[in-house]
N, C-alpha and C positions, 0 to 999 in steps of 0.2 A: 719812468721810475715806478717802483712798487708803491702801493698804498696800504698803509696799516689801518684796517678798519677795527675800531675798538668802541665799546659802549661806554668808555670813560669810567669804568668801574674803579672804585678806590683800591687800596691795598688789600692784602689777604683778609678775608672775613674773620671776625673774632671767633666764630664757631670752629673754623679750621685751625686757627692758632691754638685753640684750647684742646684739640684732639691729640691723643697719643699717636706714636708711629703705628702701632698695631691697629688702632681705630681707623687711621687714614688708609692703611693698606686694605683693611676689610671693606671699606667703602669703595675704594677703587675697583676691587675685584667685583663687588656687587654691581657697580655701574657697568663695567665691562660685560658682565653676564646679561644685564637687562638690555643693553643696547645691541648686543650680539653682532651680527654682520653689518649693522649700521655704522659701527665704529672700527677704524683701523688705526693702529698705533705703531709706526715705525720708530726704531730707536738706534741711534748711532753708537758704535762701539765705545766711544769716549764718555758716554753717559754714566752717571752714578749707578751703583747697584740698586739703590732704593727706587730708581726709575726704570732701569733696563729690565727688571724682573717682570714688568707688565707689557713689554714690547711684543707685538705680534710678529714683527720681523726685525732682526738685528743684523747690522751689516756696516760696511764702509760706504763711502759716497756712491760708488758705482752700483753696488748691490741695491741700495735704497732708491737710486734713480730708476733702475730697471723695475723694481717693485712698484714704485709710484706709477710708472707708465702702464703697468699691467693691471693695476687695481681699478676696476670699474664699478665695484659694488658698494663700497662704503659711502655713507652719506656724510660722515665726518672723519677727517684725517687729523689726528692730534699728533703733531710731529715732535718727537723727543730728540732735539738736535739744536741747531742754531738757525738764525734767520735766513741765510741764503739757502739752506736745505728746505725750509718751509716754502720759500719762494719757488724752488724747483718743483716741489710737490704740487703747488698750485698750477704751475705752468703745464705739468704733465697730467693733471687730473681732469676729470670731466666737468662740464659746466655746472652740473647739479651737486657737485661735491664741495664741501667747505673745509678749508685747511686752517687749523688753529696752532699757534705756538704758545705753550703754557706761560712763558715769560718773555715779553718783548725785549728785555735787556740781554737776551741770549744772542749776541752778535758774533762777529768774527773780525779780529783786528786785521787779518790779512785781506779779507774782502774790502775792508775800509780803506786799504792803501791804493785803490784804483777806483776813480769815479768817471762817469761818462764825459764830463767836461774835459778832464785831463786826457782821456783817451782820444777825444776829437782833436785836441791840439797836437798830440803825438802823431796821430795818423796823418794829419795835414803836413806836418813837417817832414815826416819820414817818406811820404809819397813824393813830396817835392824833391827830396834828395835822391830817392831810390826808384821812383816810378811805381808802376803797377806790378811789383815783384813780391809782395808780402801777403801772407795769409795770417790772419789773427787767430790765435788759439787762447782760450781762457780755461784755467783750472775751474772746476765747478765751485770751488771756494771763492766765489765772486758774486757780485750783485746781479739781479735780473737785468739791469740796464747794461752791464758789461757783456753779459751773455747775448743780449739783443743786438748790441753793436756787432759782435762777431757773426751772429746769424745773418745780419743784413749786409755784411762785407765778405761773404763767401768763406767764413770761418766756422769754427766749431768749438765745443767744450771738450774737456777731458778730465780724467781722474788720475790718481797716482797708479791705479791698476792698469789703465790702458794708455798711459802717456806715450809710450814708444809707438804703439799702433797709430795713435793720432798724429804724432810727428811725422811718421812715414807717410801717412795720408796727405798731410799738408805739403810735404816736400815733393810729393808726386804732382802737385798742382802748380806750385810756384817755388822760386828759388830761395825765399827767405820766410822766416816765421817771426811774428811778434808774439811773444809768450808772456802772459800775465795771469794773475798778479804776483806769483811766487817765482822769483828768479832762481831759487835753488832747485826746485823740481825741474825747471826748464834746463838749467845748466847740467845737472846730473844725468838727466835722460839723454840729452843731446850728446854728451861726452861718451856715454855708454854705447851710443850708436856710431861712434867713431869720429864725431865732429870735434876738432881740437879747440881748446879754449881761445886761441887767437882768432878764431872765426866767430866769436861771440862778443857782443857788446851789451851794455846796460843802458836802458832808457831811464833818465831821472825825471819823474813826473812833477816834481816840485819846481825844478829850474828849467824844465823843458829842453833838456840837452841829451845828446847821445854820448855816453862815456866810452870813448874808444880812441886810441892813439894813432891807429893806422888809417888807411883808406876805407871809408864806410862801405864801399862797394865790395869789399872782401868779407863783409859780415854776412853770416847765414842765420844766426840766432840773435834776435833782439830781445833781451830779457828785461821785463818790467822790474823796477827797483822796489820790490815788495818781498815780504817774508812772513813766516809763521813765528809769532812771538814765543810759542812753546818750543818748537823744534830747533830754533836758533840757540836755545840755552844748552844744547848738548855741544860740548867743546872738545878740542884736542887735549886739553888738560884732563877732562874726564876719561878720554880714551887712554891716555898714558897711565892714569891712576889704575884703571882696570887691568891694563896689561901688566902692571907691576904687582898689584895686589891679588889678581885672579888670572894668572897666566894661562890657566886651562879654560877660561871662559870664551865663548863666542860672542862677538859684538854684532848685533843686528839693529839697523836703524831705518827710519823712514826717509825717503828721498827729499823731504822738505828740510832735512838737516843740511848744514853747509857742505861745500864740496870736499874740504879736507877731511871732515868727519866721515862722510860717505866713503871716500877712498880708503880710509883707515879701517873701516868696518869689515867684518867677515862677510856679512850679507846686508844688502839694502833692498827695501821693497815696500809696497803698499801695506796698509794696515792688515788687509786680508792675508798678504804674503807673510807678514810677521807672525800672525796667529797660526797659519798652517805650517810654517817652517818649524816653529817651536813644538807644535802638537805632534809633528811627525819625526821629531828629533829622537835620538836614542835615549833610553832611560839613563839617568845619571849625568846627562850633559848639563852644562851651565851656560846661562844666557844673560848677557847684559843688554837691555833693550832701550833704544833711543826713540821713545814715543810717549804719548800722553799717559799720565800716571794712573788714571782710572783703569785703563786697559792693562797696564803693567801689573797693577795690584790684582786684577782679575786673573791674569795668567799665572801669577804667583800662587794663587789659591787653587786654581783648576789643574795646573800641571804638577801633580803631586810627586811624580817620579823624576822631576827635573828641578834645577835651581834657577829661578827667574827673578831678576831684580833690575832696577833702573840703572841706566848708564850714568845718570846724574843723581847721586844720593840726596841732593837738596832740591829735587824737582817738585813742582807743584802741579796739580791738575789744571786743565784749561779753565780759566776763571769764567769765561763767557759760556762755555759749554755747561759748566756747573750751575748756571743760573736755573736750569731746569731741575727742580727738586720735587720731592713727594708732595709738599703742600701746594705748590703751584700746579702740579699735574692734577691733583684732586680738584682744585679750584676750576681748572679748565673743564674738566669733566662735569662738574656741578653746573657750570654755565650752560652746557649742552642740555642737561636734564631740566634746567629751568627755561629752556627754549629761548635763551638769551646768550648765545655763544659770543665770547669776547676774545680779544687778541686774534682776530681773524686776519690771515695774510691773503691779500688779494693783489695780483699783478694786473696792471691795466692792459687792455686788449692788444694794442700795438706792440708793447714790450713783450707781452706773452707770445704773440705770433712770431716775432723775430727770435726771441730766446728759445722757443720751441724748435725753430729751424736749426739752431746751433746744437741743441741737445739731441735732436733727431739724427743729425749727421754723425754724432758720436755713437748713438745706440745702434746705428746701421752697420758700424764697422765690426 
């Protein structure tokens, strides 16, 4: 398991609470300038504008994983994302580098849907039934402990950008895949590769059973019963409404959306694919987007020659991703300046070794 090392500091200091937005921004810029190359701040696309403006590198999970692996210089990595991303940064960083997460409450509900104990039980039962025929693959939206299990069992990690590549890699090794923790990304990717739904089963980690009506030996994809609480909120009702109200709109969604929504969309792809598709689309085109609201709002403002809006008009931003805000970012940087960095993310040595193996197999493809 990972260890959260914190100096047990209290809540936001009063002096930060008393600052205006412009004062906080000025102070962040000043600290960045003073620390220079000693500081590196990656930021996920889903971050708030008030945070992402300071990012040294902006990207999706794959981009930031590669960036983290390549960065050897920074003494401090302040990760503007969620907990599993900071863990990955620590796994890929050098021993002398320190990774901080501005707010420890910035977690991921999907990552929380799979823990090591559940996976150990699943693996034992599945191997008893199906033998040594399974390669475990985990979405990077998972804990370091889950990545470590995959690394120590001949498996690997993947992102939505390279999911097909990694499934092809896994199928070249063994005849079945255990895919976790997001069933939708696994199902949508496998189906796109030509694997029929009847060759897919769902593993229920709560009741420890394989949800499948036929002979388990016909199963090629074993999908962990997990999901993204944000992307599951895009529904077929939303699709039908858009088709009725905006018949000229293209629907583009993330593959963490449910199978029916992905099939009904014009385009499905990773965060990076969504951004690039809309950016390269013809002027005057209209896009209903099924992904996190901070990114949708940013695209709405940046793509001035197109009409961009959310597939779900009642959508909210990812609540845990939004835990990282300007005051917490400043507080994190001030802790570095005071030589008392807090909210340090540190993965234990064995977990780090095994998780690194899983990540390295992905980065080599």
